[in-house]
MDAnalysis code that builds the backbone (N, CA, C; Angstrom):
import MDAnalysis as mda
import numpy as np

u = mda.Universe.empty(483, n_residues=161, atom_resindex=np.repeat(np.arange(161), 3), trajectory=True)
u.add_TopologyAttr("name", ["N", "CA", "C"] * 161)
u.add_TopologyAttr("resid", np.arange(1, 162))
u.add_TopologyAttr("resname", ["UNK", "UNK", "UNK", "UNK", "UNK", "UNK", "UNK", "UNK", "UNK", "UNK", "UNK", "UNK", "UNK", "UNK", "UNK", "UNK", "UNK", "UNK", "UNK", "UNK", "UNK", "UNK", "UNK", "UNK", "UNK", "UNK", "UNK", "UNK", "UNK", "UNK", "UNK", "UNK", "UNK", "UNK", "UNK", "UNK", "UNK", "UNK", "UNK", "UNK", "UNK", "UNK", "UNK", "UNK", "UNK", "UNK", "UNK", "UNK", "UNK", "UNK", "UNK", "UNK", "UNK", "UNK", "UNK", "UNK", "UNK", "UNK", "UNK", "UNK", "UNK", "UNK", "UNK", "UNK", "UNK", "UNK", "UNK", "UNK", "UNK", "UNK", "UNK", "UNK", "UNK", "UNK", "UNK", "UNK", "UNK", "UNK", "UNK", "UNK", "UNK", "UNK", "UNK", "UNK", "UNK", "UNK", "UNK", "UNK", "UNK", "UNK", "UNK", "UNK", "UNK", "UNK", "UNK", "UNK", "UNK", "UNK", "UNK", "UNK", "UNK", "UNK", "UNK", "UNK", "UNK", "UNK", "UNK", "UNK", "UNK", "UNK", "UNK", "UNK", "UNK", "UNK", "UNK", "UNK", "UNK", "UNK", "UNK", "UNK", "UNK", "UNK", "UNK", "UNK", "UNK", "UNK", "UNK", "UNK", "UNK", "UNK", "UNK", "UNK", "UNK", "UNK", "UNK", "UNK", "UNK", "UNK", "UNK", "UNK", "UNK", "UNK", "UNK", "UNK", "UNK", "UNK", "UNK", "UNK", "UNK", "UNK", "UNK", "UNK", "UNK", "UNK", "UNK", "UNK", "UNK", "UNK", "UNK", "UNK", "UNK"])
u.atoms.positions = np.array([
    [0.572, -1.310, 0.167],
    [0.090, 0.046, -0.114],
    [1.047, 1.207, 0.128],
    [1.944, 1.133, 0.439],
    [2.606, 2.328, 0.462],
    [2.827, 3.019, -0.969],
    [3.097, 2.103, -1.722],
    [3.284, 2.685, -3.192],
    [1.812, 3.340, -3.720],
    [1.019, 2.954, -3.343],
    [-0.243, 3.581, -3.498],
    [-0.479, 5.264, -2.756],
    [-0.293, 5.155, -1.345],
    [-0.247, 6.404, -0.327],
    [0.855, 7.559, -1.361],
    [1.757, 7.239, -1.381],
    [2.963, 8.345, -1.667],
    [2.656, 8.289, -3.330],
    [2.556, 7.257, -4.226],
    [1.909, 7.398, -5.444],
    [3.595, 7.743, -6.321],
    [4.648, 7.344, -6.295],
    [6.082, 7.394, -6.899],
    [5.749, 7.240, -7.999],
    [6.902, 7.858, -8.808],
    [7.222, 7.489, -10.583],
    [7.664, 6.073, -10.681],
    [8.924, 5.903, -10.196],
    [9.920, 4.714, -10.265],
    [10.332, 4.953, -11.485],
    [11.313, 3.896, -11.833],
    [12.534, 3.831, -12.724],
    [11.736, 3.638, -14.119],
    [10.463, 2.564, -14.098],
    [10.126, 3.151, -15.436],
    [8.597, 3.647, -15.803],
    [8.709, 4.854, -14.847],
    [7.603, 5.983, -15.079],
    [7.758, 6.650, -16.439],
    [8.714, 6.421, -17.324],
    [9.044, 7.127, -18.540],
    [7.296, 6.150, -19.459],
    [7.966, 5.003, -19.318],
    [6.944, 3.887, -20.029],
    [5.478, 4.023, -19.884],
    [5.791, 3.846, -18.322],
    [3.904, 3.060, -18.303],
    [3.575, 3.949, -16.825],
    [4.174, 5.534, -16.750],
    [3.469, 6.303, -15.673],
    [3.886, 5.827, -14.403],
    [2.794, 6.693, -13.407],
    [3.254, 6.293, -12.095],
    [1.874, 5.860, -11.437],
    [2.018, 5.296, -10.574],
    [1.035, 4.237, -9.729],
    [-0.248, 4.962, -10.049],
    [-0.566, 6.151, -9.615],
    [-2.198, 6.603, -10.013],
    [-2.806, 6.741, -10.887],
    [-1.423, 6.780, -12.249],
    [-2.556, 6.362, -13.622],
    [-3.196, 5.024, -13.645],
    [-2.575, 3.629, -12.492],
    [-3.182, 2.484, -13.017],
    [-4.235, 2.387, -11.572],
    [-4.503, 2.879, -11.163],
    [-5.531, 2.574, -9.957],
    [-6.948, 3.119, -10.486],
    [-7.672, 2.039, -10.315],
    [-9.189, 2.264, -11.014],
    [-9.942, 2.431, -9.466],
    [-10.388, 1.810, -8.680],
    [-11.015, 1.934, -7.939],
    [-10.309, 1.847, -6.398],
    [-10.993, 2.095, -5.289],
    [-10.129, 2.155, -3.580],
    [-11.369, 1.858, -2.872],
    [-11.364, 1.121, -2.225],
    [-12.205, 1.133, -0.743],
    [-11.104, 1.697, 0.251],
    [-12.035, 2.740, 1.087],
    [-11.147, 2.823, 2.157],
    [-12.355, 3.468, 3.330],
    [-11.549, 3.466, 4.617],
    [-12.331, 3.417, 5.417],
    [-11.858, 5.079, 6.071],
    [-12.882, 5.532, 6.019],
    [-12.421, 7.087, 6.467],
    [-12.459, 7.441, 8.146],
    [-12.186, 8.342, 8.515],
    [-12.542, 8.744, 10.306],
    [-13.623, 8.331, 10.748],
    [-14.851, 8.557, 9.630],
    [-16.073, 8.362, 10.452],
    [-16.074, 6.752, 10.816],
    [-15.316, 6.003, 10.461],
    [-15.288, 4.543, 10.633],
    [-16.400, 3.482, 9.233],
    [-16.795, 4.230, 8.560],
    [-17.533, 3.736, 7.178],
    [-16.489, 3.728, 6.315],
    [-16.894, 2.544, 5.574],
    [-15.951, 2.124, 4.363],
    [-16.740, 2.699, 2.809],
    [-16.233, 3.243, 2.318],
    [-16.786, 4.034, 1.233],
    [-15.674, 3.599, -0.346],
    [-16.254, 3.491, -1.578],
    [-15.508, 3.004, -2.794],
    [-15.477, 4.187, -3.286],
    [-14.425, 4.139, -3.898],
    [-13.858, 5.413, -4.605],
    [-13.578, 5.414, -6.287],
    [-13.697, 6.101, -7.399],
    [-13.019, 5.827, -8.597],
    [-14.087, 4.634, -9.127],
    [-13.643, 4.708, -10.597],
    [-14.870, 3.912, -11.573],
    [-14.265, 2.987, -12.239],
    [-14.739, 1.906, -12.808],
    [-14.308, 0.644, -13.533],
    [-13.411, 1.060, -14.754],
    [-15.006, 2.287, -15.541],
    [-13.946, 2.826, -16.566],
    [-12.913, 3.624, -16.348],
    [-12.332, 3.482, -17.633],
    [-10.940, 4.252, -17.504],
    [-11.475, 5.421, -17.977],
    [-12.697, 6.460, -18.543],
    [-13.110, 7.654, -18.373],
    [-13.945, 7.428, -17.347],
    [-13.827, 9.167, -16.794],
    [-15.247, 9.203, -15.615],
    [-15.301, 10.548, -15.798],
    [-16.384, 11.474, -16.067],
    [-16.716, 12.918, -16.122],
    [-17.609, 12.983, -14.957],
    [-17.416, 12.802, -13.668],
    [-18.104, 12.593, -12.798],
    [-18.146, 13.563, -11.324],
    [-16.935, 14.893, -11.817],
    [-16.283, 15.662, -11.090],
    [-15.351, 15.408, -10.438],
    [-15.402, 15.635, -9.362],
    [-13.602, 15.684, -8.270],
    [-13.604, 14.278, -8.148],
    [-12.653, 14.097, -7.987],
    [-11.875, 12.549, -8.008],
    [-11.928, 12.237, -6.601],
    [-12.346, 11.612, -5.922],
    [-12.200, 11.581, -4.742],
    [-10.877, 10.375, -4.734],
    [-10.769, 9.495, -5.086],
    [-10.081, 8.554, -5.544],
    [-8.594, 8.934, -5.721],
    [-8.548, 10.217, -6.448],
    [-7.282, 10.376, -6.498],
    [-6.872, 11.409, -5.352],
    [-7.849, 12.026, -4.833],
    [-7.656, 12.687, -3.150],
    [-7.018, 11.867, -2.295],
    [-7.338, 10.618, -2.499],
    [-6.990, 9.748, -1.385],
    [-4.864, 9.240, -2.036],
    [-5.075, 8.711, -3.110],
    [-4.067, 8.265, -3.904],
    [-2.811, 9.529, -3.560],
    [-1.880, 9.098, -2.693],
    [-0.531, 10.297, -2.563],
    [-1.115, 10.778, -1.143],
    [-2.397, 10.710, -0.405],
    [-2.538, 11.379, 0.710],
    [-1.470, 10.800, 2.144],
    [-0.586, 9.822, 1.752],
    [0.066, 9.066, 2.745],
    [-0.719, 8.939, 4.400],
    [-2.053, 8.106, 3.853],
    [-2.911, 7.544, 4.889],
    [-3.202, 8.711, 5.674],
    [-3.354, 9.924, 5.298],
    [-3.647, 11.023, 6.423],
    [-5.477, 11.198, 6.054],
    [-5.642, 10.441, 4.950],
    [-7.334, 10.708, 5.150],
    [-8.273, 9.564, 5.382],
    [-7.409, 8.676, 5.412],
    [-7.961, 7.312, 5.492],
    [-7.329, 5.927, 5.122],
    [-8.002, 4.615, 5.342],
    [-6.949, 3.091, 5.243],
    [-7.517, 2.716, 4.390],
    [-6.999, 2.529, 3.584],
    [-7.202, 2.157, 1.855],
    [-7.540, 0.319, 2.948],
    [-8.574, -0.443, 2.064],
    [-8.435, -1.540, 2.227],
    [-8.294, -2.617, 1.337],
    [-9.012, -1.866, 0.209],
    [-8.583, -2.706, -0.925],
    [-8.756, -1.735, -2.194],
    [-8.186, -2.405, -3.545],
    [-7.305, -1.578, -4.462],
    [-7.471, -2.106, -5.813],
    [-8.113, -1.452, -6.699],
    [-8.402, -2.399, -7.949],
    [-7.479, -1.676, -9.206],
    [-6.978, -2.519, -9.402],
    [-5.872, -1.915, -10.489],
    [-5.511, -2.363, -11.939],
    [-4.825, -1.475, -12.973],
    [-4.804, -2.144, -14.456],
    [-3.724, -2.629, -14.503],
    [-3.475, -3.865, -14.738],
    [-2.399, -4.688, -14.946],
    [-1.961, -4.732, -16.553],
    [-0.490, -5.291, -16.505],
    [-0.112, -5.041, -18.158],
    [0.711, -6.494, -17.940],
    [1.072, -7.210, -19.044],
    [1.008, -8.455, -19.193],
    [2.767, -8.058, -19.440],
    [3.838, -9.033, -18.584],
    [4.998, -8.798, -18.591],
    [6.235, -8.814, -19.749],
    [6.884, -8.203, -20.141],
    [7.657, -7.794, -21.626],
    [8.735, -8.974, -21.188],
    [8.712, -9.721, -22.119],
    [9.999, -10.981, -22.005],
    [11.380, -10.765, -22.450],
    [11.416, -9.434, -23.021],
    [12.873, -9.186, -23.522],
    [13.259, -7.478, -22.884],
    [14.264, -7.633, -22.700],
    [14.439, -6.410, -22.428],
    [16.160, -5.738, -22.380],
    [16.477, -4.806, -22.793],
    [17.943, -4.010, -23.206],
    [18.257, -2.905, -22.761],
    [19.293, -2.900, -22.289],
    [19.983, -1.517, -21.850],
    [20.492, -1.013, -22.747],
    [21.007, 0.658, -22.556],
    [22.235, 0.941, -23.731],
    [22.786, 1.930, -22.569],
    [24.121, 2.279, -22.889],
    [24.791, 3.705, -21.924],
    [25.451, 4.167, -23.448],
    [24.962, 5.539, -23.736],
    [25.130, 6.091, -24.709],
    [26.090, 7.060, -24.272],
    [26.890, 7.561, -24.816],
    [28.155, 8.534, -24.149],
    [27.848, 10.144, -25.165],
    [28.154, 10.792, -24.551],
    [28.085, 12.550, -24.881],
    [29.427, 13.452, -24.419],
    [29.537, 14.136, -25.172],
    [30.889, 15.208, -24.955],
    [30.740, 16.001, -23.394],
    [29.019, 16.419, -23.126],
    [28.910, 17.356, -21.683],
    [27.541, 15.969, -21.305],
    [27.543, 16.011, -19.716],
    [26.172, 15.820, -19.572],
    [24.912, 16.681, -19.716],
    [24.902, 18.095, -20.050],
    [24.084, 18.900, -20.958],
    [23.856, 18.449, -22.407],
    [24.855, 18.220, -23.020],
    [24.487, 17.183, -24.516],
    [23.490, 16.218, -24.222],
    [23.552, 15.492, -23.106],
    [23.079, 13.745, -22.738],
    [21.671, 14.715, -22.495],
    [21.473, 14.900, -21.834],
    [20.421, 15.827, -21.187],
    [19.334, 16.713, -22.670],
    [19.963, 17.044, -23.270],
    [19.108, 17.861, -24.441],
    [18.781, 16.487, -25.662],
    [19.491, 15.523, -25.358],
    [19.241, 14.350, -26.227],
    [17.638, 13.689, -26.394],
    [17.304, 13.850, -25.354],
    [16.180, 12.631, -24.483],
    [15.144, 13.502, -25.415],
    [14.656, 15.053, -25.643],
    [13.302, 15.249, -26.517],
    [13.067, 14.209, -27.459],
    [14.734, 14.516, -28.511],
    [14.835, 14.044, -29.726],
    [14.325, 11.939, -29.991],
    [14.828, 11.870, -29.114],
    [14.644, 10.374, -28.652],
    [13.003, 10.545, -28.463],
    [12.412, 10.914, -27.476],
    [11.165, 10.583, -27.289],
    [10.030, 11.050, -28.402],
    [10.492, 11.749, -29.576],
    [10.010, 12.934, -30.518],
    [10.115, 11.416, -31.867],
    [10.915, 11.111, -31.862],
    [11.256, 10.124, -32.670],
    [10.035, 8.905, -33.027],
    [9.400, 8.350, -31.710],
    [8.406, 7.925, -31.272],
    [8.931, 6.305, -30.699],
    [9.852, 6.629, -29.978],
    [10.632, 5.713, -29.232],
    [9.989, 5.825, -27.918],
    [9.901, 4.745, -27.214],
    [9.139, 4.797, -25.647],
    [10.291, 3.890, -24.834],
    [11.472, 4.736, -24.545],
    [12.325, 3.997, -23.413],
    [11.380, 3.617, -22.122],
    [11.666, 2.432, -21.632],
    [10.966, 1.624, -20.318],
    [11.953, 2.747, -19.449],
    [13.416, 3.259, -19.535],
    [13.994, 3.947, -18.087],
    [14.861, 4.725, -19.223],
    [14.991, 6.037, -18.723],
    [16.057, 6.887, -18.972],
    [16.684, 7.871, -17.781],
    [18.102, 7.461, -17.595],
    [18.695, 7.593, -16.383],
    [19.969, 8.692, -16.886],
    [20.386, 9.290, -16.503],
    [21.731, 10.288, -16.716],
    [22.585, 10.128, -15.856],
    [24.162, 10.231, -16.134],
    [25.336, 10.183, -15.832],
    [26.531, 10.852, -15.917],
    [27.031, 11.540, -15.063],
    [27.775, 12.411, -15.346],
    [29.183, 11.631, -15.051],
    [30.444, 12.079, -15.800],
    [31.934, 11.644, -15.683],
    [32.147, 11.347, -14.113],
    [31.698, 12.506, -13.178],
    [32.178, 12.517, -11.750],
    [31.578, 11.317, -11.273],
    [29.903, 10.661, -12.009],
    [29.541, 9.460, -11.125],
    [30.179, 8.172, -11.671],
    [30.671, 8.354, -12.827],
    [31.776, 7.099, -13.119],
    [32.942, 7.131, -12.504],
    [33.452, 8.109, -11.925],
    [34.656, 8.099, -11.395],
    [34.938, 7.749, -10.013],
    [33.095, 7.898, -9.206],
    [33.018, 7.374, -8.120],
    [33.078, 6.119, -8.062],
    [32.167, 5.884, -9.287],
    [31.944, 3.949, -9.456],
    [33.000, 3.277, -9.437],
    [33.842, 3.540, -10.429],
    [35.501, 3.220, -10.738],
    [36.369, 3.402, -9.602],
    [36.218, 4.421, -8.799],
    [37.111, 4.047, -7.487],
    [36.101, 3.351, -6.167],
    [34.720, 3.168, -6.167],
    [34.369, 2.387, -5.530],
    [34.212, 0.687, -5.701],
    [34.338, 0.545, -6.380],
    [34.425, -0.998, -7.641],
    [35.967, -1.266, -7.713],
    [36.961, -0.412, -7.386],
    [38.251, -0.771, -8.229],
    [38.473, -1.161, -9.226],
    [37.502, -0.842, -10.381],
    [37.704, -1.228, -11.683],
    [37.374, -0.349, -12.662],
    [38.093, -0.230, -13.956],
    [37.896, 0.413, -14.906],
    [36.222, 0.631, -15.767],
    [35.396, 1.577, -15.797],
    [34.045, 1.891, -16.344],
    [34.358, 1.379, -17.766],
    [33.536, 0.691, -18.894],
    [33.776, -0.270, -19.519],
    [33.630, 1.111, -20.624],
    [33.225, 2.502, -20.927],
    [33.414, 3.388, -21.885],
    [34.404, 4.623, -21.445],
    [35.111, 4.754, -22.089],
    [36.151, 5.896, -22.106],
    [36.040, 7.597, -22.203],
    [35.355, 7.418, -23.425],
    [34.900, 8.488, -24.103],
    [33.736, 9.191, -23.401],
    [33.273, 10.209, -23.725],
    [32.296, 10.961, -22.950],
    [32.428, 11.414, -21.275],
    [31.667, 12.465, -21.273],
    [31.738, 13.256, -19.682],
    [30.161, 13.177, -19.895],
    [29.224, 13.063, -20.420],
    [28.193, 12.400, -19.977],
    [27.362, 11.038, -20.610],
    [26.322, 10.701, -19.819],
    [25.654, 9.703, -20.660],
    [24.317, 9.771, -20.083],
    [23.759, 8.889, -21.124],
    [22.769, 8.708, -20.947],
    [22.206, 6.762, -20.835],
    [21.543, 6.463, -19.695],
    [21.007, 4.967, -19.850],
    [19.952, 4.466, -20.201],
    [19.795, 4.389, -21.435],
    [18.271, 4.054, -21.992],
    [17.910, 2.344, -21.787],
    [16.546, 2.142, -21.380],
    [15.958, 0.473, -21.213],
    [14.718, 0.582, -22.422],
    [14.879, -0.611, -22.752],
    [13.803, -0.690, -23.709],
    [13.263, -2.260, -22.841],
    [11.799, -2.579, -22.937],
    [11.610, -3.835, -23.212],
    [10.229, -3.843, -24.133],
    [10.194, -5.107, -24.398],
    [9.063, -5.687, -25.262],
    [8.614, -7.132, -25.389],
    [7.997, -7.992, -26.416],
    [7.689, -9.367, -25.953],
    [8.953, -10.398, -26.893],
    [9.548, -9.493, -27.774],
    [10.253, -10.011, -28.740],
    [11.807, -9.253, -28.812],
    [13.021, -10.014, -29.343],
    [13.896, -9.732, -29.209],
    [14.494, -8.650, -30.677],
    [13.526, -8.772, -31.618],
    [13.538, -7.618, -32.325],
    [12.792, -6.723, -32.224],
    [11.862, -6.259, -31.194],
    [11.274, -5.291, -30.505],
    [11.953, -4.486, -30.013],
    [12.782, -5.277, -29.252],
    [13.742, -4.054, -28.360],
    [14.837, -4.002, -29.080],
    [15.419, -4.089, -30.053],
    [16.686, -4.476, -30.852],
    [16.234, -3.223, -31.945],
    [15.140, -2.924, -32.008],
    [14.421, -2.109, -33.334],
    [13.892, -0.812, -32.302],
    [13.921, -0.778, -31.157],
    [14.030, 0.159, -30.450],
    [15.198, 0.936, -30.222],
    [15.717, 0.379, -29.507],
    [17.483, 0.434, -29.368],
    [17.637, 1.170, -30.674],
    [17.351, 0.538, -31.811],
    [18.970, 1.610, -32.757],
    [18.093, 2.597, -33.481],
    [16.885, 2.368, -32.874],
    [16.260, 4.079, -33.932],
    [16.421, 4.990, -32.809],
    [16.703, 4.825, -31.310],
    [17.276, 5.503, -30.293],
    [18.394, 6.334, -30.124],
    [19.183, 5.104, -30.760],
    [20.781, 5.613, -30.801],
    [21.013, 6.169, -31.898],
    [20.379, 6.053, -33.179],
    [20.451, 6.634, -34.251],
    [19.561, 8.212, -34.391],
    [18.975, 8.557, -33.193],
    [18.536, 9.536, -32.990],
    [19.635, 10.815, -32.193],
    [20.641, 10.236, -31.722],
    [22.074, 10.372, -30.896],
    [22.728, 11.166, -31.572],
    [22.598, 10.075, -32.875],
    [24.264, 10.724, -33.815],
    [24.066, 12.317, -34.263],
])
């Protein structure tokens, strides 16, 4: 329930969104001791204020959640990660809008600067596998086939050249 009451994004929020987006209904005991049901099973609901969304992220200050109805996804069977070097961290950050505009939807997007790499090398007492670059993007992709993840990766890398 901690994820529900704090509604974090997590590493895969780029592709899958935050917790709030997947919750359809809640059963909640409020301070009056009564059980209430908030939300709708329908994806689209135009019924006014969303009390469900008020509860999500409230950090359990408004009531106790006793039941959650969520949207689930099939689990992709294949995944791949790529570390792409750039001359600067700023260059790495500026490349992301072009990657997303290309239609590629990474599972994860993380940034690293050379300072982080240097700390990693010192801590693990080993050399990082990439020498060039002072800024990096770590992109992750998932899909159901090797061909799909390879195609996404290839398209993403092509936009950074």
